[in-house]
C-alpha positions, -999 to 999 in steps of 0.1 A, spaced: 0 0 2 15 33 -7 28 53 20 10 84 25 1 106 58 -39 113 63 -48 133 88 -87 139 101 -101 117 75 -131 101 80 -142 61 72 -174 54 62 -185 17 62 -216 -3 60 -224 -21 89 -218 -56 85 -233 -83 108 -230 -120 103 -264 -130 91 -274 -98 79 -266 -78 45 -271 -46 32 -271 -25 4 -247 5 8 -263 24 -22 -279 48 -6 -247 65 7 -243 75 -30 -269 100 -25 -251 110 12 -219 122 0 -207 150 -24 -192 138 -56 -160 154 -61 -149 163 -98 -111 160 -97 -106 124 -110 -70 120 -101 -79 126 -66 -102 102 -64 -82 80 -82 -56 87 -55 -78 79 -29 -87 44 -38 -50 30 -46 -41 49 -9 -67 25 6 -56 -8 -14 -44 -31 6 -55 -58 40 -54 -47 74 -56 -72 108 -74 -58 143 -40 -47 162 -55 -69 192 -50 -101 172 -75 -128 184 -86 -113 213 -106 -87 190 -138 -71 197 -168 -78 188 -179 -48 175 -146 -45 157 -132 -61 123 -108 -89 129 -93 -84 87 -103 -64 59 -89 -64 24 -92 -44 -2 -87 -48 -37 -87 -34 -72 -88 -64 -100 -104 -65 -131 -115 -29 -133 -134 -35 -100 -129 -28 -66 -134 -58 -44 -132 -63 -6 -130 -90 20 -138 -88 60 -141 -109 89 -160 -102 119 -167 -121 148 -193 -151 142 -230 -148 155 -240 -184 138 -209 -205 145 -202 -227 175 -170 -220 184 -140 -237 205 -111 -214 204 -104 -176 187 -105 -165 161 -141 -171 151 -154 -151 124 -179 -148 95 -161 -136 57 -187 -112 41 -174 -100 6 -188 -75 -19 -178 -43 -38 -162 -8 -23 -156 23 -35 -140 57 -19 -150 94 -25 -126 124 -16 -138 156 -3 -117 185 7 -94 161 37 -122 138 44 -118 105 30 -150 83 24 -152 43 19 -183 24 14 -183 -13 16 -211 -30 -2 -231 -66 -4 -256 -71 -27 -287 -82 -13 -325 -68 -14 -321 -59 24 -308 -26 33 -288 -22 69 -282 13 79 -241 24 72 -222 29 102 -196 58 102 -162 59 114 -134 85 120 -99 74 109 -66 81 112 -34 63 98 -2 63 114 22 85 95 48 55 101 26 27 84 17 16 117 -18 11 129 -52 28 113 -77 40 143 -112 34 142 -137 51 160 -174 46 150 -190 82 152 -224 80 176 -206 57 200 -177 43 218 -166 15 197 -131 23 188 -100 -1 174 -72 -3 151 -60 -24 123 -22 -26 109 -18 -28 75 2 -54 58 27 -27 44 39 -16 78 72 -15 86 88 -50 97 102 -59 125 136 -51 122 125 -11 116 120 -6 150 125 31 171 130 27 208 105 42 231 116 61 264 130 96 280 167 106 263 189 132 272 205 149 242 237 167 237 260 179 212 287 158 201 315 178 220 297 175 252 281 137 247 290 118 281 315 93 276 297 54 271 290 40 303 298 73 323 262 83 323 254 121 331 270 139 360 278 175 367 259 203 389 248 222 359 244 205 329 222 219 295 204 195 274 173 188 254 148 158 264 129 142 240 107 117 251 93 90 220 65 72 227 36 60 208 1 68 205 -30 54 187 -18 73 156 18 66 156 52 72 170 53 108 190 87 128 193 82 155 224 113 177 229 121 206 252 154 224 265 165 217 300 189 224 328 195 200 353 221 192 384 235 155 383 255 134 407 247 166 433 224 178 454 231 217 446 205 233 428 213 251 396 206 287 392 214 287 351 177 287 329 169 281 295 140 284 274 121 250 272 108 255 234 84 224 238 79 213 207 60 181 194 64 160 158 50 131 145 71 104 129 65 86 98 93 57 86 120 65 60 138 37 56 165 11 66 201 16 65 226 -16 80 198 -26 100 190 16 116 158 28 108 151 66 100 123 86 108 112 117 101 85 146 111 80 180 103 52 213 120 55 240 99 90 253 90 103 232 114 119 192 111 134 164 126 151 130 121 157 104 145 180 76 133 177 46 159 208 24 156 199 -4 182 192 -32 157 225 -17 138 239 -48 112 271 -28 102 305 -34 118 308 3 124 304 20 156 281 46 155 284 77 183 251 68 201 224 43 197 202 72 192 206 103 167 186 130 160 189 158 133 163 191 142 162 221 123 145 243 151 136 281 143 158 279 114 191 265 131 192 232 125 213 210 150 226 174 155 222 160 186 230 123 201 212 103 229 235 95 260 236 60 276 199 54 291 197 53 328 187 26 348 168 35 381 167 15 409 151 15 448 165 0 482 183 5 510 224 15 509 245 -9 523 283 -10 531 301 -39 505 330 -58 508 346 -80 479 374 -103 479 411 -86 472 391 -55 474 376 -58 448 343 -40 456 338 -1 456 321 -4 493 287 8 483 256 -11 473 219 -10 476 200 -43 479 164 -42 462 142 -70 454 163 -88 431 195 -84 453 223 -66 462 237 -41 430 272 -27 438 269 12 434 301 34 422 297 70 430 309 99 421 326 119 448 311 137 478 283 121 471 263 115 504 255 81 514 237 68 548 237 31 553 198 14 560 181 41 540 159 39 516 170 58 483 169 58 449 198 52 425 198 65 382 229 54 366 240 32 338 246 -2 349 285 -18 335 302 -48 337 335 -51 357 364 -74 355 385 -83 387 410 -103 392 397 -123 424 358 -121 416 355 -122 377 330 -100 357 304 -83 381 280 -57 376 281 -23 391 256 7 387 279 37 376 253 62 396 245 97 380 224 106 405 216 95 444 185 106 462 187 93 498 152 95 517 155 118 549 141 104 578 101 90 573 77 110 586 100 145 587 94 172 562 109 186 536 105 229 525 102 234 493 82 266 490 102 295 473 112 325 487 138 353 495 175 338 497 162 307 494 184 280 480 160 246 470 179 215 465 177 185 444 150 167 472 123 196 458 128 192 420 96 183 403 106 147 393 116 142 429 90 151 453 64 125 444 93 101 451 96 116 486 61 116 496 51 81 479 81 63 486 100 79 513 69 84 535 83 124 543 60 152 539 69 178 508 56 218 517 54 230 482 
């Protein structure tokens, strides 16, 4: 199926209920014919292909399980599957197949698809608002006038090798990128925060400029303009196993290259490389190694031959050795949250062992205590008062935060 982006379009389908048929001819009278034959032809071509419900065998009874739209012998034919209401089924999927002809019309940004089966009995049409993901991902269906909502994936969507890693990433210019495995450290670090998520309409990228303190409890007095921006990302192509995704919004644009599944022997500078044109300025940023966050009780530790940092954290999965930045406060027996990059360390006596190279350690104050995060004259708020830390203090540490 052709790769296009369709936003805010409507999908108009006749109801297909097992045991009932319908005549979609009356739908033509309810729409407005279009004069541009080329546009109408493009609408048909954009829909040709096969689709499968993203819920798989657990598809809802009021949704379609499979849909195939074809153009053959000058006729537009379709087949579809729905949950059966006439069969005694022992396991899923249990479907009835219906078939007929289909047509598509375009009116402004609205795309209308009509499915019709030959029958003397007519069944009222059902209208769906749909949005096709720009990356070739799921097509979302929302039935007008009801809460019915489902999505179908095109068979022409990018394969498993075309992946985009989800999560939060700290982006830096090449000269400021932390060394692999070192994590982000510093008392006043300027970076770009990027969040990659997948919503109902495909991959989304949210970026904003930030400044923060990592590995220190001192607050940073530097301020930056956040300039929050959002992009919808569409699949662009594969090269050596690395996938590239692009998006634009007005004059701004972005290209994200994910090297997580790279097959070539060359070693990219970062697993995620982002080129963005924002306000007329183009820049290339690189994602620092993703951090891991663990919660547990701080413990002093020892190793054979002194092969141990002396600091560890006891979690639900066991004891994890910590490699802390200099002058990081460590209170044995305290509940804490450690953020860092897990690395393998080789020792003569202990062999290979896993160590968390910590970029930030948040130690809980005494349970039941109060942390004052109310701003005021000459008040210097510490790392405990950072917005992302206050919820942890209250829910996990059991302290009162004054805001």
